[in-house]
C-alpha positions in Angstrom: 275.2 233.8 178.1 274.9 237.6 177.9 275.2 239.3 174.5 278.3 241.5 174.2 277.7 244.6 172.0 279.9 245.0 168.9 281.3 248.3 167.6 278.4 248.3 165.1 275.8 248.2 167.9 277.6 251.1 169.6 277.7 253.3 166.5 274.0 253.0 166.1 273.7 255.2 169.2 275.3 258.1 167.3 273.9 260.4 164.6 273.9 258.8 161.1 276.3 261.4 159.8 279.0 259.9 162.0 278.6 256.3 160.8 277.9 256.4 157.1 281.1 254.9 155.8 283.8 252.3 156.0 285.1 251.0 159.4 288.7 250.0 159.9 289.7 247.8 162.9 292.9 249.1 164.6 293.2 246.7 167.6 295.1 248.1 170.6 297.3 250.5 168.5 300.3 249.0 170.1 299.3 250.0 173.6 299.0 247.8 176.7 296.1 249.5 178.5 293.4 247.2 177.2 291.6 249.7 175.0 290.4 248.8 171.5 290.1 251.2 168.6 288.3 251.5 165.2 288.7 254.2 162.6 285.2 255.2 161.4 284.7 257.1 158.1 281.6 259.3 158.4 279.8 261.3 155.8 282.3 264.2 155.9 284.9 263.4 158.6 286.7 260.5 160.1 286.3 259.4 163.7 288.0 257.2 166.3 285.9 254.8 168.2 287.4 253.7 171.5 286.3 250.9 173.8 288.0 251.5 177.2 289.3 248.5 179.1 286.7 246.8 181.2 286.2 248.5 184.6 288.5 251.4 183.6 288.0 254.2 183.8 285.3 254.6 186.4 282.3 256.8 185.4 283.6 259.5 187.7 287.0 259.5 186.0 285.5 259.4 182.6 283.3 262.4 183.3 286.2 264.3 184.7 288.3 263.5 181.6 285.5 264.8 179.4 285.1 267.9 181.5 288.8 268.7 181.0 288.6 268.2 177.2 285.4 270.3 177.0 287.1 273.1 179.0 290.1 273.1 176.7 287.9 273.5 173.7 286.0 276.3 175.4 289.3 278.0 176.1 290.3 277.7 172.4 292.8 274.8 172.7 291.4 272.5 170.1 294.3 270.1 169.5 292.7 267.5 171.7 289.8 265.1 170.7 286.5 266.2 172.2 284.1 263.2 172.4 281.1 263.3 170.1 277.7 263.2 171.8 275.3 260.3 171.3 271.7 260.7 170.4 271.0 260.9 174.1 273.4 263.9 174.4 276.1 261.9 176.3 279.8 261.8 175.6 280.0 258.1 176.0 278.1 254.8 175.8 278.0 252.4 178.8 277.6 248.8 177.9 278.1 245.7 180.1 281.1 247.0 182.0 282.7 248.9 179.1 282.7 252.5 178.3 282.8 253.5 174.6 283.4 256.9 173.1 283.5 258.4 169.6 285.9 261.3 168.9 287.1 263.2 165.8 290.1 261.5 164.2 293.2 263.6 164.9 295.4 264.1 161.9 299.1 263.8 162.1 301.8 261.2 163.0 303.4 260.3 166.3 306.8 260.3 164.5 309.1 262.2 166.8 311.2 259.1 167.6 311.6 258.3 163.9 312.1 261.9 162.7 313.2 264.0 165.7 313.9 267.7 165.2 314.3 270.8 167.4 311.4 272.4 165.6 309.1 269.6 166.7 310.5 269.8 170.2 309.7 273.6 170.4 306.2 273.0 169.0 305.4 270.3 171.5 306.6 272.1 174.5 304.9 275.4 173.5 301.7 273.5 172.9 302.0 271.8 176.3 302.4 275.2 177.9 299.4 276.6 176.0 297.3 273.6 177.2 298.4 274.2 180.8 297.5 277.9 180.5 294.0 277.0 179.2 293.5 274.7 182.2 294.5 277.3 184.7 290.8 278.3 184.8 289.4 274.8 185.3 287.3 275.0 188.4 288.7 272.9 191.3 288.1 273.1 195.0 291.8 273.0 196.0 294.5 274.4 193.7 297.5 273.7 195.9 298.9 270.6 197.5 301.7 268.0 197.3 302.4 266.5 193.9 300.3 263.3 193.5 302.8 261.7 191.1 305.7 262.4 193.5 303.7 260.7 196.3 303.0 257.7 194.0 306.7 257.5 192.9 307.9 257.6 196.5 305.6 254.7 197.4 306.7 252.7 194.4 310.4 253.2 194.9 310.1 252.6 198.7 308.4 249.2 197.9 311.5 248.3 195.9 313.7 247.7 198.9 317.2 246.1 198.7 315.8 242.6 199.4 313.5 242.8 196.4 316.2 244.2 194.1 318.6 241.5 195.2 316.0 238.8 194.6 315.8 239.8 191.0 319.5 240.1 190.7 319.9 236.6 192.1 317.4 235.3 189.5 319.3 237.0 186.7 322.5 235.4 187.9 320.8 232.0 188.2 319.7 232.2 184.6 323.2 232.9 183.5 324.5 229.9 185.5 321.7 227.7 184.0 322.6 228.9 180.5 326.2 227.8 181.0 324.9 224.2 181.8 322.7 224.1 178.8 319.3 224.3 180.6 316.8 226.6 178.8 315.0 229.2 181.0 311.5 227.9 180.0 312.3 224.5 181.7 313.0 226.1 185.1 309.6 225.6 186.8 310.9 226.2 190.3 311.7 229.9 189.5 308.0 230.5 190.2 308.7 230.4 193.9 310.7 233.6 193.9 308.9 236.7 195.2 306.8 238.8 192.9 303.8 241.2 192.7 300.8 241.6 190.4 301.9 243.9 187.6 300.7 244.7 184.0 301.7 242.3 181.3 304.7 243.0 179.1 303.6 245.3 176.3 302.5 243.4 173.2 304.8 243.2 170.3 303.6 243.6 166.7 302.6 240.5 164.7 305.8 240.9 162.6 307.9 240.7 165.8 305.9 237.7 167.1 306.6 235.8 163.9 308.5 232.6 164.3 310.9 233.8 161.7 311.8 236.9 163.6 315.2 236.6 165.2 315.1 236.7 169.1 317.7 238.4 171.2 319.5 235.8 173.4 318.5 235.9 177.1 322.1 236.4 178.2 322.2 239.8 176.4 319.0 240.8 178.3 320.6 239.6 181.5 323.6 241.9 181.0 321.3 244.9 180.5 319.2 243.8 183.6 322.2 243.7 185.9 323.3 247.1 184.8 319.8 248.5 185.5 319.6 246.9 188.9 323.0 248.3 190.0 322.1 251.8 188.8 318.6 251.8 190.5 320.0 250.4 193.8 322.7 253.1 193.8 320.2 256.0 193.2 317.3 254.7 195.3 318.3 256.4 198.7 318.8 259.8 197.0 315.5 259.5 195.1 313.6 258.7 198.3 315.2 261.5 200.2 314.4 264.1 197.4 310.9 262.9 197.0 310.2 263.2 200.8 311.6 266.7 200.7 309.4 267.7 197.8 306.3 266.3 199.5 306.9 268.6 202.4 305.8 271.6 200.2 302.6 272.4 198.5 302.7 273.3 194.8 300.0 274.7 192.4 297.7 272.0 191.1 295.4 271.8 188.1 294.3 269.0 185.6 297.4 267.3 184.1 297.6 264.6 181.5 300.3 262.7 183.5 301.0 260.2 180.7 301.9 262.5 177.8 304.8 261.2 175.9 306.2 261.0 172.4 303.8 258.2 171.4 300.8 260.4 172.3 301.7 263.6 170.4 301.0 264.0 166.7 302.8 266.2 164.2 302.1 267.5 160.8 305.6 268.3 159.5 307.1 270.2 162.4 303.9 271.4 164.0 302.2 269.6 166.9 298.7 268.8 165.6 297.2 266.8 168.3 297.5 265.3 171.9 296.0 261.9 172.5 294.9 259.8 175.4 293.7 261.6 178.6 293.0 258.4 180.4 295.4 259.2 183.3 294.3 262.9 183.7 294.3 264.0 187.3 294.9 267.1 189.5 298.6 267.5 189.9 301.4 270.0 189.3 302.3 270.9 185.7 305.9 269.6 186.3 304.5 266.1 186.0 303.6 266.7 182.3 306.8 268.7 181.5 308.9 265.8 182.9 307.0 263.1 181.1 306.9 264.7 177.7 310.3 266.3 177.7 311.9 263.1 179.1 310.5 261.1 176.2 311.5 263.7 173.6 314.9 264.7 174.8 316.2 261.6 176.6 319.6 262.4 178.1 320.4 265.2 175.7 321.2 268.2 177.9 320.9 270.8 175.0 317.4 269.5 174.1 316.4 269.6 177.7 317.5 273.2 177.9 315.8 274.1 174.6 312.6 272.3 175.7 312.4 274.0 179.1 313.1 277.4 177.5 310.4 276.9 174.9 307.8 275.9 177.5 308.7 279.0 179.6 308.1 281.4 176.7 304.5 280.7 177.6 304.5 279.8 181.2 307.2 280.2 183.8 308.2 277.3 186.1 309.2 278.1 189.7 312.4 276.8 191.1 310.5 274.2 193.0 308.8 273.1 189.8 312.0 272.9 187.9 313.5 270.7 190.6 310.4 268.5 190.5 310.7 268.2 186.7 314.1 266.6 186.8 313.3 264.5 189.9 310.1 263.1 188.4 311.9 262.3 185.1 314.5 260.3 187.0 311.9 258.5 189.1 309.9 257.6 186.0 312.9 256.0 184.3 313.7 254.1 187.5 310.2 252.8 188.1 309.7 251.9 184.4 312.9 249.9 184.6 311.9 248.1 187.7 308.4 247.2 186.2 310.1 245.7 183.1 312.5 243.7 185.2 309.6 242.4 187.4 307.6 241.5 184.4 310.4 239.6 182.7 312.1 237.9 185.7 309.5 237.7 188.5 306.4 237.1 186.4 308.5 234.5 184.6 308.3 235.9 181.1 312.0 235.0 180.7 312.1 233.4 177.3 314.2 235.0 174.7 312.7 238.5 174.1 311.8 240.2 170.9 314.2 242.9 169.6 311.6 245.6 170.5 311.6 244.6 174.2 315.4 244.5 174.3 315.6 247.9 172.6 313.3 249.5 175.2 315.3 247.9 178.0 318.6 249.2 176.5 317.1 252.7 176.1 316.0 252.7 179.8 319.5 251.5 180.9 321.1 254.4 178.9 318.6 256.9 180.5 319.4 255.7 184.0 323.2 255.9 183.4 322.7 259.5 182.3 321.5 260.7 185.7 
């Protein structure tokens, strides 16, 4: 059996100044991507040690990610974590299928959801525009083309045809019927025969929510939310496909974009954005992808906050009419595809036991978002 290196083995590959103090194990930090984290207290500073999920990212993607972060620092945008170099002058450690990296600990709290404010919204959108401006000069071979995310969303929504949507709707209705006869969902083994696809597991809940003493939300309540989501997505699907196809007929400016920048990945100190985390999905795309993802997570369906956020962003960088249209379209598509992935996880992957309150809250929030379009 091969020996798997521990975080202590990996830290030995860095300068002693980075590893002289206490180490705090952080687990997955509530994410579902498979990465593990440790907070490392060095001689004078704190660091974050990350072990990426096995086989992800590839070396090419990791090197591109680090090049983007290095370029941002060179351009003066330092509110992103630049990996610390090892004793061999590398920004990572490769070990038995895993990539590890050590980076400065970013101060601040991802507390917009708990303590939202327009000041934080302005700071976040201006910082995003500043970051995009710094990445204008990142060297790329092609700086125009169709939006990659728009193409991905079109493929995802196209795959969710009416047959697939109706199959999940039928399963939800079947569970309601079984509930009325007193049969618990976990006893329905033949539900495994319904169609499904390989998808990521349902995001992990906290230990507190997994406690046997934590109240569960009855499955019938989740079924009600699921039906509402399915009807809404089915109604909007043709228009989304048509609009995505129209957008993909036109080239737009492209540059490195974070693509998965949302409220959970932006840190604040009081009302000022102090850091942007997780560049694992960084790719060449149009800036509208980041604007849609971040503003959608901060503003939800609040029209005034959307207007304020777009105006704040455009004090630094103007969006073209085509980009503004793409922002709203991609926000709508993200909500739709996120809803469908959750429904597939719960009903097709057969995770249909009574869900934790956190899962149901996320489903309800998605249902509200979809209804607002």
